[in-house]
C-alpha positions in Angstrom: -51.6 25.4 10.0 -48.1 24.1 10.0 -46.1 23.9 13.1 -42.6 25.2 12.9 -39.8 23.5 14.8 -36.3 24.7 15.3 -34.9 21.3 15.8 -32.2 20.4 13.2 -33.2 17.8 10.6 -31.4 14.5 11.0 -28.9 13.8 8.3 -28.1 10.4 7.1 -24.8 9.2 8.3 -22.1 8.5 5.8 -21.4 4.8 5.2 -17.7 5.4 4.7 -16.6 4.7 8.4 -18.5 1.5 8.4 -17.0 0.4 5.0 -13.5 1.2 6.2 -14.0 -0.8 9.4 -15.4 -3.7 7.4 -12.4 -3.7 5.0 -10.0 -3.6 8.0 -11.7 -6.5 9.7 -11.7 -8.5 6.5 -8.0 -7.8 5.9 -7.1 -8.8 9.5 -9.3 -11.9 9.3 -7.7 -12.9 6.0 -4.2 -12.5 7.3 -5.0 -14.6 10.3 -6.6 -17.3 8.1 -3.6 -17.3 5.7 -1.2 -17.6 8.6 -3.0 -20.8 9.9 -3.3 -22.6 6.5 -1.0 -25.6 6.2 1.0 -25.0 3.0 4.0 -27.2 3.7 4.6 -29.7 0.9 5.7 -33.2 2.1 9.3 -34.0 1.3 9.9 -36.7 -1.3 13.2 -38.4 -2.1 14.4 -37.9 -5.7 17.0 -40.4 -6.9 18.9 -39.9 -10.2 21.2 -42.4 -11.9 24.5 -40.7 -12.5 26.6 -43.8 -13.4 25.8 -43.8 -17.1 27.2 -40.4 -18.0 28.2 -39.9 -21.6 31.9 -40.2 -22.1 33.4 -38.2 -24.8 
């Protein structure tokens, strides 16, 4: 004989909230990482000879 229960069956939770939270954490972490990366290019002096201009 089968026992009948009136308890609701457990549904599987949607993974959408977890995925949205994961994407949000990755975006915030990526923004923080990009803000700390050193992207400054060292300055270099460029000299150009302008004394031999073409006279015409």
